[in-house]
N, C-alpha and C positions, 0 to 999 in steps of 0.2 A: 566500649572502645576495643576490648580484646577481640570481639567478633569482627569488627571492621578491619583490624590489623591482620587477622588471620585471612580474611578474604582477600585483602590487598596483596598478600604474599603467595596465594595459591591460584591466582587468576589463570584460567585456561583460555587462551586466546581463541575465539571462535572465528573461523574464516568467514568473510562476508558472503551474503547470499547474492549470487550473481544475477544480473538482468542483462544478458548478452544479446538475446534475439527476441524481437517483439513482433506482435501482430496489431496493426492499427485498425480498429473496427470502424471508426468514423466520428463525426461530430453531430450532435443532436440538441434540439431544444428540450425544455422540461416537459413538453407535451409529446415528445417522441418524434417530432418532425426532423428529418435529416437535413443537415446543412452541407451543401456541396463544397467540398474542399479537396485539393490534391493530397493524396496520402503520402506520408514521408517515404523516401526511398533510400537505398544504400545497403551496405552489408548487414547493418543491424536489424533490418526489417524484412519480414516475409512480404512477398509481393502482394499488392492489392488484389490482383487477379486470383491468387490462391485463397486469400481471405474471403472474397466474394463467392468463390466456388464452394468453399466449405460451408458458408452460411446458407447458400442455396441448397446444398446437399442435406443439411440438417433441418431445413425449413424454418430457420430462425430469422426474425426481423428485429434488428437492433432498434433501440438500446437493449442490451442484454443484462441479465443479473450477474453477480459476481461469479457464481458457479458456472454459468454458461460461458462467461469470459475465460475462466480457467480451462474449461473443457475445450473451447475453441483453440486456445493457445497450445494445449497438449496435442491436439490432433494435427496441428501445423508444426509440431516439434519446435515450438517457441518457448521461451522462459516466462513470457508475460504477454498479456493483452492490454491495450490502452484505448481509451476513448475520451472524448471531450463532450461535456454537457454544459448548456448555458440557459440562462433565463434573465428576465428583467425584474427589478425590485423597485418599488416606489419608496423613496426616502424623502419625506416632507413633500415638497413640490417638485422634486427632481427625480430622475430615473437613473438607476445604476444597472449595469450588466454584470452578472456573476458568471464567471467562466471557471469550470472545474475540469481538471484532468485526473483521471484515476488510472492507476496501474495495478492490475490484478495478477498475482503470482499463479502460474500454472500448477505448481506443486502444492501450494497452500490454499488456494481457492479464496483468498482474502485480498483486500486492498492493502498493498504494502507501501504505496506512495500516493499522496493526494495533494495536488497543487491547486490553489484557489486564487483568483484575481478578481477584484471588483474595480470597475471603471465607470465614470459618469458618461451617460449617453444623452444626446438631445432627442433622438428618435428611438422609442422603445421597440420599433420594428426592425432596427438596423443590426440585428444580431449577426448576420452573415459577415458584415464588414468588421465587426468587433472581434469575432473569432479569427478571421483572416489575419488581423493585426497582432493578436495575442498568441496564437498557436506557435509561431516560431520560437518565441521566448520560453514558452512552456516546454517545448521539445528539447531546447538547448539545456535546460535544467533537469532533464530526465536523468535520474541516477543510473549508473552502470552496476551498482551493487547496493545492497541493503544491509545496514549494520545489524549484528546479532548479539544477544546476551546469552550467557551460559549459566545454567543452574549450578550453584555450588553447595547449597545446604537447604534442606526442607525443615523449617523450624517446627511446623505443625501441619495438620491436614490442609490448612488454608493459607499458610504464610511460607514464602520461599525467598531465599537470598540468591542474588545473581551478580555476575560481574560482566562488564562490557569493555572492550578495548578501543572502541571507536563509536562514532555517531553522537547524537544529542538526545539525552534522556531527561525525563522530568516527571514529577508527580502527576498522576492522572492519565499517563500514557497507557493505552490498551495494548495488551500482549496476546500473541498466539504462541502456545508452547507446542513443540514438536520434537520428534526423535528421528534421527537418520541412521540407517544401516545399509551401507553400500549405496545403491541407487534408490532404495526404498525410503519414503518419508511417511511417518505415522503422526497424525494430528492427535495431540493429547488433551487440549482444552485451552481455555482463555483465562486471562487475569488482568490485573491493573496495578501499575506501579504506585506504591504509597510513600516511597522514599527514594530519593536519588541524590547521590553525593559524588562529586568529581574529586578524585584523589589529587591533592595539590601538586602542581608542577608536572602533570601528566594528562593523558587523554583517557585515563581509566576510570570507569564508573563503578560504584558500589550501589546496588539496587535492592530494594525490598518490594515484593509484590504480593497481593492477595489473590488467591485463586477463585475463579467463579464456579464454585461447586466442590464439595468434599470428595466427589468420586474421581477427581483428577489425581493420577498417581505419577509423580515425577521422581527422577533420580539425578544424582550429580552427573553433569555432562549433557543433559538435555538442553535444547536451545529454545530461545524466545525471540520473536520478531515483533516490531511495532506494527499494529494494524489500525485502519481508519474506517470511520463510518461516513456514508454519503451525507452531504447537507440536506436539510429537510425537503427542498424543492425536488430533489432527485431520489428520495428515499425508496420509491417503489422499485428501483433497480438495484437495491442493496444485495 
């Protein structure tokens, strides 16, 4: 109890990780076939013409891997890259369409937001229409910032205590640890939340996480962000 109390009183509020400018790569089936859709427009988005020129310059044919998505976003001076992937699943005698939108951070090279929607379809070939209907709802829910946790205490080589002042955290959440110095971001390693407690009457979280490897060296003030893996049908583009 004393540890929890101490952490609750020394919370260092981490500013959220901003997702201000994005590059929309496109929509694709699980086989990699492109789905023709109008790219989102507006101040938040790099123009589709710029995205296509950069892909052509690099000789890349989407879907891309996470690292390619991050590199593309960096080259376009965007904070993130986003794409949509879809496939059909046989559930009993019925068909379902799975539509996934991933958001890859340019700085971190990992998926920092993953939205999934399943919907019943009568025609397994009708993925174009399904994505057209679902994409607007996915884009509306695209976050403008990603919550961060702050390292407070390293209990051992493999266990770390963190705090977070926003977001939703839970046991089993995968983390990416990093350190910032000015405009430079250093990736430190990965871990997983093993305990998450919301301080009563607040939006503050007390977290414990295990590190994925004893070679990870953390210190107080380092940051962690939730990261996500691609669903199995799309794992080749992780």
